[in-house]
PDB file of N, CA, C and O in Angstrom, chain B, residues numbered from 101:
ATOM      1  N   MET B 101      81.960 110.644 104.667  1.00  0.00           N
ATOM      2  CA  MET B 101      81.667 109.394 105.319  1.00  0.00           C
ATOM      3  C   MET B 101      82.355 109.362 106.682  1.00  0.00           C
ATOM      4  O   MET B 101      83.583 109.405 106.760  1.00  0.00           O
ATOM      5  N   ASP B 102      81.572 109.287 107.749  1.00  0.00           N
ATOM      6  CA  ASP B 102      82.114 109.172 109.098  1.00  0.00           C
ATOM      7  C   ASP B 102      82.278 107.699 109.447  1.00  0.00           C
ATOM      8  O   ASP B 102      81.402 106.873 109.189  1.00  0.00           O
ATOM      9  N   ARG B 103      83.412 107.401 110.030  1.00  0.00           N
ATOM     10  CA  ARG B 103      83.684 106.019 110.391  1.00  0.00           C
ATOM     11  C   ARG B 103      84.542 106.023 111.640  1.00  0.00           C
ATOM     12  O   ARG B 103      85.549 106.728 111.703  1.00  0.00           O
ATOM     13  N   GLU B 104      84.155 105.250 112.620  1.00  0.00           N
ATOM     14  CA  GLU B 104      84.961 105.118 113.830  1.00  0.00           C
ATOM     15  C   GLU B 104      86.034 104.065 113.597  1.00  0.00           C
ATOM     16  O   GLU B 104      85.807 103.060 112.923  1.00  0.00           O
ATOM     17  N   ILE B 105      87.210 104.318 114.171  1.00  0.00           N
ATOM     18  CA  ILE B 105      88.286 103.334 114.096  1.00  0.00           C
ATOM     19  C   ILE B 105      88.646 102.912 115.509  1.00  0.00           C
ATOM     20  O   ILE B 105      88.443 103.664 116.462  1.00  0.00           O
ATOM     21  N   SER B 106      89.169 101.739 115.637  1.00  0.00           N
ATOM     22  CA  SER B 106      89.551 101.239 116.959  1.00  0.00           C
ATOM     23  C   SER B 106      90.827 101.933 117.425  1.00  0.00           C
ATOM     24  O   SER B 106      91.564 102.521 116.633  1.00  0.00           O
ATOM     25  N   ALA B 107      91.063 101.846 118.721  1.00  0.00           N
ATOM     26  CA  ALA B 107      92.283 102.412 119.287  1.00  0.00           C
ATOM     27  C   ALA B 107      93.516 101.750 118.676  1.00  0.00           C
ATOM     28  O   ALA B 107      94.512 102.418 118.401  1.00  0.00           O
ATOM     29  N   ALA B 108      93.447 100.444 118.467  1.00  0.00           N
ATOM     30  CA  ALA B 108      94.577  99.717 117.872  1.00  0.00           C
ATOM     31  C   ALA B 108      94.853 100.216 116.458  1.00  0.00           C
ATOM     32  O   ALA B 108      96.009 100.396 116.076  1.00  0.00           O
ATOM     33  N   ASP B 109      93.788 100.440 115.677  1.00  0.00           N
ATOM     34  CA  ASP B 109      93.968 100.967 114.317  1.00  0.00           C
ATOM     35  C   ASP B 109      94.539 102.382 114.352  1.00  0.00           C
ATOM     36  O   ASP B 109      95.396 102.724 113.537  1.00  0.00           O
ATOM     37  N   ALA B 110      94.072 103.204 115.286  1.00  0.00           N
ATOM     38  CA  ALA B 110      94.587 104.567 115.415  1.00  0.00           C
ATOM     39  C   ALA B 110      96.077 104.542 115.742  1.00  0.00           C
ATOM     40  O   ALA B 110      96.848 105.357 115.234  1.00  0.00           O
ATOM     41  N   MET B 111      96.465 103.613 116.582  1.00  0.00           N
ATOM     42  CA  MET B 111      97.883 103.463 116.939  1.00  0.00           C
ATOM     43  C   MET B 111      98.692 103.040 115.714  1.00  0.00           C
ATOM     44  O   MET B 111      99.759 103.592 115.446  1.00  0.00           O
ATOM     45  N   GLU B 112      98.185 102.072 114.986  1.00  0.00           N
ATOM     46  CA  GLU B 112      98.877 101.570 113.794  1.00  0.00           C
ATOM     47  C   GLU B 112      99.018 102.660 112.732  1.00  0.00           C
ATOM     48  O   GLU B 112     100.028 102.717 112.030  1.00  0.00           O
ATOM     49  N   LEU B 113      98.017 103.516 112.616  1.00  0.00           N
ATOM     50  CA  LEU B 113      98.044 104.599 111.632  1.00  0.00           C
ATOM     51  C   LEU B 113      98.882 105.796 112.079  1.00  0.00           C
ATOM     52  O   LEU B 113      99.120 106.715 111.296  1.00  0.00           O
ATOM     53  N   GLY B 114      99.328 105.787 113.335  1.00  0.00           N
ATOM     54  CA  GLY B 114     100.121 106.887 113.848  1.00  0.00           C
ATOM     55  C   GLY B 114      99.281 108.070 114.310  1.00  0.00           C
ATOM     56  O   GLY B 114      99.806 109.170 114.481  1.00  0.00           O
ATOM     57  N   LEU B 115      97.986 107.858 114.513  1.00  0.00           N
ATOM     58  CA  LEU B 115      97.111 108.940 114.971  1.00  0.00           C
ATOM     59  C   LEU B 115      97.238 109.177 116.470  1.00  0.00           C
ATOM     60  O   LEU B 115      96.961 110.275 116.953  1.00  0.00           O
ATOM     61  N   VAL B 116      97.650 108.169 117.193  1.00  0.00           N
ATOM     62  CA  VAL B 116      97.885 108.278 118.632  1.00  0.00           C
ATOM     63  C   VAL B 116      99.222 107.616 118.932  1.00  0.00           C
ATOM     64  O   VAL B 116      99.692 106.771 118.172  1.00  0.00           O
ATOM     65  N   ASN B 117      99.829 108.009 120.050  1.00  0.00           N
ATOM     66  CA  ASN B 117     101.123 107.419 120.374  1.00  0.00           C
ATOM     67  C   ASN B 117     101.055 106.458 121.560  1.00  0.00           C
ATOM     68  O   ASN B 117     102.036 105.790 121.886  1.00  0.00           O
ATOM     69  N   ARG B 118      99.895 106.394 122.197  1.00  0.00           N
ATOM     70  CA  ARG B 118      99.741 105.470 123.301  1.00  0.00           C
ATOM     71  C   ARG B 118      98.261 105.154 123.481  1.00  0.00           C
ATOM     72  O   ARG B 118      97.411 106.028 123.312  1.00  0.00           O
ATOM     73  N   VAL B 119      97.956 103.911 123.824  1.00  0.00           N
ATOM     74  CA  VAL B 119      96.579 103.482 124.047  1.00  0.00           C
ATOM     75  C   VAL B 119      96.512 102.843 125.422  1.00  0.00           C
ATOM     76  O   VAL B 119      97.336 101.992 125.757  1.00  0.00           O
ATOM     77  N   PHE B 120      95.525 103.252 126.225  1.00  0.00           N
ATOM     78  CA  PHE B 120      95.315 102.675 127.544  1.00  0.00           C
ATOM     79  C   PHE B 120      94.048 101.832 127.531  1.00  0.00           C
ATOM     80  O   PHE B 120      93.070 102.176 126.867  1.00  0.00           O
ATOM     81  N   ARG B 121      94.072 100.742 128.260  1.00  0.00           N
ATOM     82  CA  ARG B 121      92.858  99.953 128.444  1.00  0.00           C
ATOM     83  C   ARG B 121      91.918 100.734 129.360  1.00  0.00           C
ATOM     84  O   ARG B 121      92.359 101.577 130.141  1.00  0.00           O
ATOM     85  N   MET B 122      90.649 100.453 129.261  1.00  0.00           N
ATOM     86  CA  MET B 122      89.675 101.128 130.114  1.00  0.00           C
ATOM     87  C   MET B 122      89.863 100.768 131.585  1.00  0.00           C
ATOM     88  O   MET B 122      89.445 101.521 132.463  1.00  0.00           O
ATOM     89  N   THR B 123      90.483  99.637 131.857  1.00  0.00           N
ATOM     90  CA  THR B 123      90.696  99.188 133.236  1.00  0.00           C
ATOM     91  C   THR B 123      92.145  99.404 133.654  1.00  0.00           C
ATOM     92  O   THR B 123      92.753  98.536 134.280  1.00  0.00           O
ATOM     93  N   VAL B 124      92.692 100.560 133.307  1.00  0.00           N
ATOM     94  CA  VAL B 124      94.085 100.869 133.623  1.00  0.00           C
ATOM     95  C   VAL B 124      94.270 100.945 135.131  1.00  0.00           C
ATOM     96  O   VAL B 124      93.402 101.444 135.848  1.00  0.00           O
ATOM     97  N   SER B 125      95.397 100.453 135.602  1.00  0.00           N
ATOM     98  CA  SER B 125      95.694 100.542 137.027  1.00  0.00           C
ATOM     99  C   SER B 125      95.941 102.003 137.398  1.00  0.00           C
ATOM    100  O   SER B 125      96.187 102.840 136.530  1.00  0.00           O
ATOM    101  N   ASN B 126      95.874 102.294 138.672  1.00  0.00           N
ATOM    102  CA  ASN B 126      96.046 103.673 139.131  1.00  0.00           C
ATOM    103  C   ASN B 126      97.446 104.212 138.870  1.00  0.00           C
ATOM    104  O   ASN B 126      97.617 105.430 138.815  1.00  0.00           O
ATOM    105  N   SER B 127      98.449 103.364 138.707  1.00  0.00           N
ATOM    106  CA  SER B 127      99.812 103.843 138.530  1.00  0.00           C
ATOM    107  C   SER B 127     100.132 104.247 137.095  1.00  0.00           C
ATOM    108  O   SER B 127     101.022 105.070 136.885  1.00  0.00           O
ATOM    109  N   THR B 128      99.442 103.700 136.108  1.00  0.00           N
ATOM    110  CA  THR B 128      99.810 103.956 134.718  1.00  0.00           C
ATOM    111  C   THR B 128      99.573 105.396 134.263  1.00  0.00           C
ATOM    112  O   THR B 128     100.512 106.009 133.755  1.00  0.00           O
ATOM    113  N   PRO B 129      98.389 105.968 134.412  1.00  0.00           N
ATOM    114  CA  PRO B 129      98.208 107.343 133.925  1.00  0.00           C
ATOM    115  C   PRO B 129      99.154 108.366 134.561  1.00  0.00           C
ATOM    116  O   PRO B 129      99.696 109.199 133.835  1.00  0.00           O
ATOM    117  N   PRO B 130      99.383 108.344 135.888  1.00  0.00           N
ATOM    118  CA  PRO B 130     100.326 109.333 136.432  1.00  0.00           C
ATOM    119  C   PRO B 130     101.726 109.201 135.851  1.00  0.00           C
ATOM    120  O   PRO B 130     102.389 110.212 135.618  1.00  0.00           O
ATOM    121  N   ASP B 131     102.195 107.969 135.610  1.00  0.00           N
ATOM    122  CA  ASP B 131     103.512 107.795 135.001  1.00  0.00           C
ATOM    123  C   ASP B 131     103.544 108.444 133.624  1.00  0.00           C
ATOM    124  O   ASP B 131     104.526 109.094 133.264  1.00  0.00           O
ATOM    125  N   TYR B 132     102.491 108.273 132.866  1.00  0.00           N
ATOM    126  CA  TYR B 132     102.429 108.857 131.530  1.00  0.00           C
ATOM    127  C   TYR B 132     102.295 110.376 131.615  1.00  0.00           C
ATOM    128  O   TYR B 132     102.931 111.103 130.851  1.00  0.00           O
ATOM    129  N   VAL B 133     101.491 110.840 132.520  1.00  0.00           N
ATOM    130  CA  VAL B 133     101.279 112.283 132.683  1.00  0.00           C
ATOM    131  C   VAL B 133     102.576 112.965 133.112  1.00  0.00           C
ATOM    132  O   VAL B 133     102.828 114.103 132.715  1.00  0.00           O
ATOM    133  N   ASN B 134     103.396 112.300 133.907  1.00  0.00           N
ATOM    134  CA  ASN B 134     104.657 112.888 134.361  1.00  0.00           C
ATOM    135  C   ASN B 134     105.578 113.261 133.206  1.00  0.00           C
ATOM    136  O   ASN B 134     106.417 114.151 133.346  1.00  0.00           O
ATOM    137  N   GLU B 135     105.430 112.589 132.066  1.00  0.00           N
ATOM    138  CA  GLU B 135     106.252 112.916 130.900  1.00  0.00           C
ATOM    139  C   GLU B 135     105.984 114.349 130.408  1.00  0.00           C
ATOM    140  O   GLU B 135     106.823 114.940 129.729  1.00  0.00           O
ATOM    141  N   PHE B 136     104.825 114.895 130.750  1.00  0.00           N
ATOM    142  CA  PHE B 136     104.461 116.231 130.300  1.00  0.00           C
ATOM    143  C   PHE B 136     105.013 117.339 131.190  1.00  0.00           C
ATOM    144  O   PHE B 136     104.930 118.512 130.827  1.00  0.00           O
ATOM    145  N   GLN B 137     105.572 116.994 132.341  1.00  0.00           N
ATOM    146  CA  GLN B 137     106.040 118.007 133.281  1.00  0.00           C
ATOM    147  C   GLN B 137     107.118 118.920 132.702  1.00  0.00           C
ATOM    148  O   GLN B 137     107.152 120.107 133.028  1.00  0.00           O
ATOM    149  N   ASN B 138     107.980 118.402 131.867  1.00  0.00           N
ATOM    150  CA  ASN B 138     109.064 119.203 131.310  1.00  0.00           C
ATOM    151  C   ASN B 138     108.712 119.853 129.980  1.00  0.00           C
ATOM    152  O   ASN B 138     109.548 120.515 129.365  1.00  0.00           O
ATOM    153  N   MET B 139     107.476 119.664 129.539  1.00  0.00           N
ATOM    154  CA  MET B 139     107.054 120.260 128.274  1.00  0.00           C
ATOM    155  C   MET B 139     106.506 121.668 128.510  1.00  0.00           C
ATOM    156  O   MET B 139     106.076 122.004 129.614  1.00  0.00           O
ATOM    157  N   SER B 140     106.531 122.461 127.483  1.00  0.00           N
ATOM    158  CA  SER B 140     106.016 123.820 127.548  1.00  0.00           C
ATOM    159  C   SER B 140     104.522 123.808 127.841  1.00  0.00           C
ATOM    160  O   SER B 140     103.738 123.207 127.106  1.00  0.00           O
ATOM    161  N   ARG B 141     104.142 124.471 128.911  1.00  0.00           N
ATOM    162  CA  ARG B 141     102.716 124.539 129.267  1.00  0.00           C
ATOM    163  C   ARG B 141     101.925 125.302 128.208  1.00  0.00           C
ATOM    164  O   ARG B 141     100.792 124.939 127.889  1.00  0.00           O
ATOM    165  N   SER B 142     102.523 126.356 127.669  1.00  0.00           N
ATOM    166  CA  SER B 142     101.798 127.130 126.656  1.00  0.00           C
ATOM    167  C   SER B 142     101.613 126.305 125.383  1.00  0.00           C
ATOM    168  O   SER B 142     100.567 126.383 124.740  1.00  0.00           O
ATOM    169  N   ALA B 143     102.622 125.517 125.019  1.00  0.00           N
ATOM    170  CA  ALA B 143     102.503 124.684 123.820  1.00  0.00           C
ATOM    171  C   ALA B 143     101.418 123.629 124.009  1.00  0.00           C
ATOM    172  O   ALA B 143     100.627 123.382 123.098  1.00  0.00           O
ATOM    173  N   LEU B 144     101.377 123.010 125.176  1.00  0.00           N
ATOM    174  CA  LEU B 144     100.349 122.006 125.446  1.00  0.00           C
ATOM    175  C   LEU B 144      98.957 122.636 125.439  1.00  0.00           C
ATOM    176  O   LEU B 144      98.019 122.074 124.873  1.00  0.00           O
ATOM    177  N   ALA B 145      98.826 123.806 126.070  1.00  0.00           N
ATOM    178  CA  ALA B 145      97.527 124.481 126.127  1.00  0.00           C
ATOM    179  C   ALA B 145      97.066 124.899 124.733  1.00  0.00           C
ATOM    180  O   ALA B 145      95.896 124.733 124.390  1.00  0.00           O
ATOM    181  N   LEU B 146      97.984 125.443 123.929  1.00  0.00           N
ATOM    182  CA  LEU B 146      97.622 125.861 122.577  1.00  0.00           C
ATOM    183  C   LEU B 146      97.281 124.668 121.689  1.00  0.00           C
ATOM    184  O   LEU B 146      96.379 124.747 120.855  1.00  0.00           O
ATOM    185  N   THR B 147      97.998 123.573 121.870  1.00  0.00           N
ATOM    186  CA  THR B 147      97.697 122.367 121.090  1.00  0.00           C
ATOM    187  C   THR B 147      96.311 121.845 121.430  1.00  0.00           C
ATOM    188  O   THR B 147      95.535 121.493 120.541  1.00  0.00           O
ATOM    189  N   LYS B 148      96.004 121.798 122.723  1.00  0.00           N
ATOM    190  CA  LYS B 148      94.683 121.334 123.149  1.00  0.00           C
ATOM    191  C   LYS B 148      93.595 122.255 122.584  1.00  0.00           C
ATOM    192  O   LYS B 148      92.577 121.788 122.073  1.00  0.00           O
ATOM    193  N   LYS B 149      93.822 123.549 122.683  1.00  0.00           N
ATOM    194  CA  LYS B 149      92.848 124.516 122.161  1.00  0.00           C
ATOM    195  C   LYS B 149      92.675 124.333 120.655  1.00  0.00           C
ATOM    196  O   LYS B 149      91.553 124.367 120.150  1.00  0.00           O
ATOM    197  N   LEU B 150      93.781 124.140 119.939  1.00  0.00           N
ATOM    198  CA  LEU B 150      93.728 123.949 118.492  1.00  0.00           C
ATOM    199  C   LEU B 150      92.922 122.710 118.130  1.00  0.00           C
ATOM    200  O   LEU B 150      92.092 122.748 117.222  1.00  0.00           O
ATOM    201  N   LEU B 151      93.164 121.616 118.836  1.00  0.00           N
ATOM    202  CA  LEU B 151      92.442 120.384 118.536  1.00  0.00           C
ATOM    203  C   LEU B 151      90.944 120.562 118.732  1.00  0.00           C
ATOM    204  O   LEU B 151      90.151 120.053 117.941  1.00  0.00           O
ATOM    205  N   TYR B 152      90.550 121.279 119.777  1.00  0.00           N
ATOM    206  CA  TYR B 152      89.124 121.532 119.987  1.00  0.00           C
ATOM    207  C   TYR B 152      88.566 122.452 118.905  1.00  0.00           C
ATOM    208  O   TYR B 152      87.443 122.249 118.442  1.00  0.00           O
ATOM    209  N   GLN B 153      89.339 123.466 118.496  1.00  0.00           N
ATOM    210  CA  GLN B 153      88.875 124.402 117.465  1.00  0.00           C
ATOM    211  C   GLN B 153      88.718 123.718 116.114  1.00  0.00           C
ATOM    212  O   GLN B 153      87.797 124.031 115.360  1.00  0.00           O
ATOM    213  N   MET B 154      89.612 122.787 115.809  1.00  0.00           N
ATOM    214  CA  MET B 154      89.603 122.127 114.506  1.00  0.00           C
ATOM    215  C   MET B 154      88.488 121.112 114.360  1.00  0.00           C
ATOM    216  O   MET B 154      88.116 120.762 113.240  1.00  0.00           O
ATOM    217  N   ASP B 155      87.952 120.636 115.462  1.00  0.00           N
ATOM    218  CA  ASP B 155      86.914 119.612 115.421  1.00  0.00           C
ATOM    219  C   ASP B 155      85.728 120.090 114.588  1.00  0.00           C
ATOM    220  O   ASP B 155      85.077 121.077 114.928  1.00  0.00           O
ATOM    221  N   GLY B 156      85.462 119.398 113.523  1.00  0.00           N
ATOM    222  CA  GLY B 156      84.327 119.724 112.674  1.00  0.00           C
ATOM    223  C   GLY B 156      84.615 120.717 111.573  1.00  0.00           C
ATOM    224  O   GLY B 156      83.735 121.009 110.763  1.00  0.00           O
ATOM    225  N   LEU B 157      85.836 121.249 111.521  1.00  0.00           N
ATOM    226  CA  LEU B 157      86.177 122.206 110.459  1.00  0.00           C
ATOM    227  C   LEU B 157      86.518 121.481 109.161  1.00  0.00           C
ATOM    228  O   LEU B 157      86.968 120.335 109.174  1.00  0.00           O
ATOM    229  N   ALA B 158      86.302 122.150 108.069  1.00  0.00           N
ATOM    230  CA  ALA B 158      86.759 121.652 106.775  1.00  0.00           C
ATOM    231  C   ALA B 158      88.288 121.691 106.784  1.00  0.00           C
ATOM    232  O   ALA B 158      88.890 122.452 107.542  1.00  0.00           O
ATOM    233  N   PHE B 159      88.905 120.874 105.947  1.00  0.00           N
ATOM    234  CA  PHE B 159      90.367 120.757 105.937  1.00  0.00           C
ATOM    235  C   PHE B 159      91.058 122.110 105.774  1.00  0.00           C
ATOM    236  O   PHE B 159      91.977 122.434 106.526  1.00  0.00           O
ATOM    237  N   ARG B 160      90.622 122.890 104.804  1.00  0.00           N
ATOM    238  CA  ARG B 160      91.242 124.200 104.551  1.00  0.00           C
ATOM    239  C   ARG B 160      91.099 125.122 105.768  1.00  0.00           C
ATOM    240  O   ARG B 160      92.042 125.823 106.134  1.00  0.00           O
ATOM    241  N   ASP B 161      89.923 125.118 106.388  1.00  0.00           N
ATOM    242  CA  ASP B 161      89.700 125.943 107.578  1.00  0.00           C
ATOM    243  C   ASP B 161      90.562 125.473 108.746  1.00  0.00           C
ATOM    244  O   ASP B 161      91.060 126.287 109.523  1.00  0.00           O
ATOM    245  N   ALA B 162      90.734 124.160 108.868  1.00  0.00           N
ATOM    246  CA  ALA B 162      91.572 123.614 109.935  1.00  0.00           C
ATOM    247  C   ALA B 162      93.028 124.022 109.737  1.00  0.00           C
ATOM    248  O   ALA B 162      93.713 124.362 110.702  1.00  0.00           O
ATOM    249  N   LEU B 163      93.506 123.992 108.492  1.00  0.00           N
ATOM    250  CA  LEU B 163      94.875 124.431 108.209  1.00  0.00           C
ATOM    251  C   LEU B 163      95.059 125.908 108.547  1.00  0.00           C
ATOM    252  O   LEU B 163      96.078 126.304 109.113  1.00  0.00           O
ATOM    253  N   GLU B 164      94.078 126.701 108.199  1.00  0.00           N
ATOM    254  CA  GLU B 164      94.139 128.134 108.486  1.00  0.00           C
ATOM    255  C   GLU B 164      94.156 128.378 110.002  1.00  0.00           C
ATOM    256  O   GLU B 164      94.900 129.226 110.494  1.00  0.00           O
ATOM    257  N   THR B 165      93.341 127.637 110.718  1.00  0.00           N
ATOM    258  CA  THR B 165      93.304 127.753 112.177  1.00  0.00           C
ATOM    259  C   THR B 165      94.649 127.342 112.768  1.00  0.00           C
ATOM    260  O   THR B 165      95.151 127.990 113.687  1.00  0.00           O
ATOM    261  N   GLY B 166      95.230 126.269 112.243  1.00  0.00           N
ATOM    262  CA  GLY B 166      96.548 125.838 112.701  1.00  0.00           C
ATOM    263  C   GLY B 166      97.603 126.904 112.476  1.00  0.00           C
ATOM    264  O   GLY B 166      98.465 127.115 113.329  1.00  0.00           O
ATOM    265  N   GLY B 167      97.545 127.572 111.342  1.00  0.00           N
ATOM    266  CA  GLY B 167      98.481 128.661 111.058  1.00  0.00           C
ATOM    267  C   GLY B 167      98.314 129.810 112.028  1.00  0.00           C
ATOM    268  O   GLY B 167      99.296 130.394 112.487  1.00  0.00           O
ATOM    269  N   ASP B 168      97.070 130.136 112.340  1.00  0.00           N
ATOM    270  CA  ASP B 168      96.801 131.216 113.299  1.00  0.00           C
ATOM    271  C   ASP B 168      97.345 130.882 114.678  1.00  0.00           C
ATOM    272  O   ASP B 168      97.932 131.737 115.341  1.00  0.00           O
ATOM    273  N   VAL B 169      97.155 129.644 115.112  1.00  0.00           N
ATOM    274  CA  VAL B 169      97.651 129.226 116.423  1.00  0.00           C
ATOM    275  C   VAL B 169      99.176 129.193 116.423  1.00  0.00           C
ATOM    276  O   VAL B 169      99.799 129.496 117.442  1.00  0.00           O
ATOM    277  N   ASN B 170      99.781 128.833 115.305  1.00  0.00           N
ATOM    278  CA  ASN B 170     101.234 128.828 115.193  1.00  0.00           C
ATOM    279  C   ASN B 170     101.801 130.226 115.401  1.00  0.00           C
ATOM    280  O   ASN B 170     102.834 130.388 116.051  1.00  0.00           O
ATOM    281  N   VAL B 171     101.133 131.232 114.855  1.00  0.00           N
ATOM    282  CA  VAL B 171     101.574 132.622 115.043  1.00  0.00           C
ATOM    283  C   VAL B 171     101.535 132.981 116.526  1.00  0.00           C
ATOM    284  O   VAL B 171     102.478 133.573 117.050  1.00  0.00           O
ATOM    285  N   VAL B 172     100.451 132.626 117.194  1.00  0.00           N
ATOM    286  CA  VAL B 172     100.321 132.901 118.625  1.00  0.00           C
ATOM    287  C   VAL B 172     101.400 132.160 119.403  1.00  0.00           C
ATOM    288  O   VAL B 172     102.012 132.726 120.309  1.00  0.00           O
ATOM    289  N   ALA B 173     101.635 130.910 119.058  1.00  0.00           N
ATOM    290  CA  ALA B 173     102.626 130.089 119.763  1.00  0.00           C
ATOM    291  C   ALA B 173     104.021 130.700 119.669  1.00  0.00           C
ATOM    292  O   ALA B 173     104.783 130.659 120.635  1.00  0.00           O
ATOM    293  N   ARG B 174     104.353 131.256 118.529  1.00  0.00           N
ATOM    294  CA  ARG B 174     105.687 131.829 118.341  1.00  0.00           C
ATOM    295  C   ARG B 174     105.908 133.098 119.163  1.00  0.00           C
ATOM    296  O   ARG B 174     107.043 133.547 119.322  1.00  0.00           O
ATOM    297  N   MET B 175     104.841 133.668 119.678  1.00  0.00           N
ATOM    298  CA  MET B 175     104.954 134.863 120.508  1.00  0.00           C
ATOM    299  C   MET B 175     105.026 134.540 121.995  1.00  0.00           C
ATOM    300  O   MET B 175     105.173 135.453 122.808  1.00  0.00           O
ATOM    301  N   THR B 176     104.926 133.273 122.372  1.00  0.00           N
ATOM    302  CA  THR B 176     104.955 132.917 123.793  1.00  0.00           C
ATOM    303  C   THR B 176     106.383 132.960 124.326  1.00  0.00           C
ATOM    304  O   THR B 176     107.353 132.809 123.583  1.00  0.00           O
ATOM    305  N   VAL B 177     106.479 133.168 125.626  1.00  0.00           N
ATOM    306  CA  VAL B 177     107.779 133.184 126.298  1.00  0.00           C
ATOM    307  C   VAL B 177     108.472 131.837 126.125  1.00  0.00           C
ATOM    308  O   VAL B 177     109.677 131.784 125.878  1.00  0.00           O
ATOM    309  N   ASP B 178     107.713 130.745 126.253  1.00  0.00           N
ATOM    310  CA  ASP B 178     108.297 129.402 126.101  1.00  0.00           C
ATOM    311  C   ASP B 178     108.959 129.239 124.737  1.00  0.00           C
ATOM    312  O   ASP B 178     110.072 128.722 124.640  1.00  0.00           O
ATOM    313  N   CYS B 179     108.282 129.674 123.698  1.00  0.00           N
ATOM    314  CA  CYS B 179     108.821 129.544 122.345  1.00  0.00           C
ATOM    315  C   CYS B 179     110.069 130.406 122.178  1.00  0.00           C
ATOM    316  O   CYS B 179     111.072 129.961 121.621  1.00  0.00           O
ATOM    317  N   GLN B 180     109.998 131.626 122.660  1.00  0.00           N
ATOM    318  CA  GLN B 180     111.151 132.531 122.535  1.00  0.00           C
ATOM    319  C   GLN B 180     112.372 131.961 123.266  1.00  0.00           C
ATOM    320  O   GLN B 180     113.494 132.043 122.767  1.00  0.00           O
ATOM    321  N   LYS B 181     112.145 131.385 124.450  1.00  0.00           N
ATOM    322  CA  LYS B 181     113.247 130.756 125.185  1.00  0.00           C
ATOM    323  C   LYS B 181     113.799 129.558 124.423  1.00  0.00           C
ATOM    324  O   LYS B 181     115.012 129.357 124.367  1.00  0.00           O
ATOM    325  N   GLY B 182     112.920 128.775 123.843  1.00  0.00           N
ATOM    326  CA  GLY B 182     113.348 127.606 123.071  1.00  0.00           C
ATOM    327  C   GLY B 182     114.179 127.990 121.865  1.00  0.00           C
ATOM    328  O   GLY B 182     115.197 127.360 121.579  1.00  0.00           O
ATOM    329  N   ILE B 183     113.745 129.025 121.155  1.00  0.00           N
ATOM    330  CA  ILE B 183     114.490 129.495 119.983  1.00  0.00           C
ATOM    331  C   ILE B 183     115.846 130.035 120.400  1.00  0.00           C
ATOM    332  O   ILE B 183     116.861 129.739 119.770  1.00  0.00           O
ATOM    333  N   ALA B 184     115.861 130.836 121.474  1.00  0.00           N
ATOM    334  CA  ALA B 184     117.124 131.397 121.953  1.00  0.00           C
ATOM    335  C   ALA B 184     118.087 130.294 122.369  1.00  0.00           C
ATOM    336  O   ALA B 184     119.280 130.364 122.074  1.00  0.00           O
ATOM    337  N   GLY B 185     117.575 129.279 123.052  1.00  0.00           N
ATOM    338  CA  GLY B 185     118.415 128.156 123.453  1.00  0.00           C
ATOM    339  C   GLY B 185     118.960 127.390 122.270  1.00  0.00           C
ATOM    340  O   GLY B 185     120.113 126.960 122.277  1.00  0.00           O
ATOM    341  N   PHE B 186     118.138 127.219 121.259  1.00  0.00           N
ATOM    342  CA  PHE B 186     118.568 126.519 120.044  1.00  0.00           C
ATOM    343  C   PHE B 186     119.665 127.312 119.337  1.00  0.00           C
ATOM    344  O   PHE B 186     120.648 126.730 118.879  1.00  0.00           O
ATOM    345  N   LEU B 187     119.511 128.606 119.246  1.00  0.00           N
ATOM    346  CA  LEU B 187     120.485 129.437 118.536  1.00  0.00           C
ATOM    347  C   LEU B 187     121.812 129.535 119.281  1.00  0.00           C
ATOM    348  O   LEU B 187     122.844 129.791 118.662  1.00  0.00           O
ATOM    349  N   LYS B 188     121.805 129.336 120.596  1.00  0.00           N
ATOM    350  CA  LYS B 188     123.045 129.387 121.385  1.00  0.00           C
ATOM    351  C   LYS B 188     123.867 128.123 121.282  1.00  0.00           C
ATOM    352  O   LYS B 188     125.035 128.114 121.673  1.00  0.00           O
ATOM    353  N   ARG B 189     123.281 127.048 120.762  1.00  0.00           N
ATOM    354  CA  ARG B 189     124.014 125.780 120.641  1.00  0.00           C
ATOM    355  C   ARG B 189     125.136 125.923 119.627  1.00  0.00           C
ATOM    356  O   ARG B 189     125.027 126.645 118.636  1.00  0.00           O
ATOM    357  N   ASP B 190     126.218 125.210 119.910  1.00  0.00           N
ATOM    358  CA  ASP B 190     127.356 125.211 118.978  1.00  0.00           C
ATOM    359  C   ASP B 190     127.219 124.136 117.964  1.00  0.00           C
ATOM    360  O   ASP B 190     128.084 123.988 117.100  1.00  0.00           O
TER     361      ASP B 190
END
């Protein structure tokens, strides 16, 4: 059964972390986008790719695809740097 949910319901369910009105001012999206500047570009790209790949997949296939992308993500320079930084903490 396919059913559309409102943005407010998606927010309440924890499916999204922010909702913008369709008539957002020009200053709001750039402020939100700036939060991504310090995030791993490879992680963001792989997440976006994963979300597109999972669209329309059965649950089991989506989980398998997520596992495959996780393997790729762990081989990125960003991930290796993150792990090394975590292990150096006291």
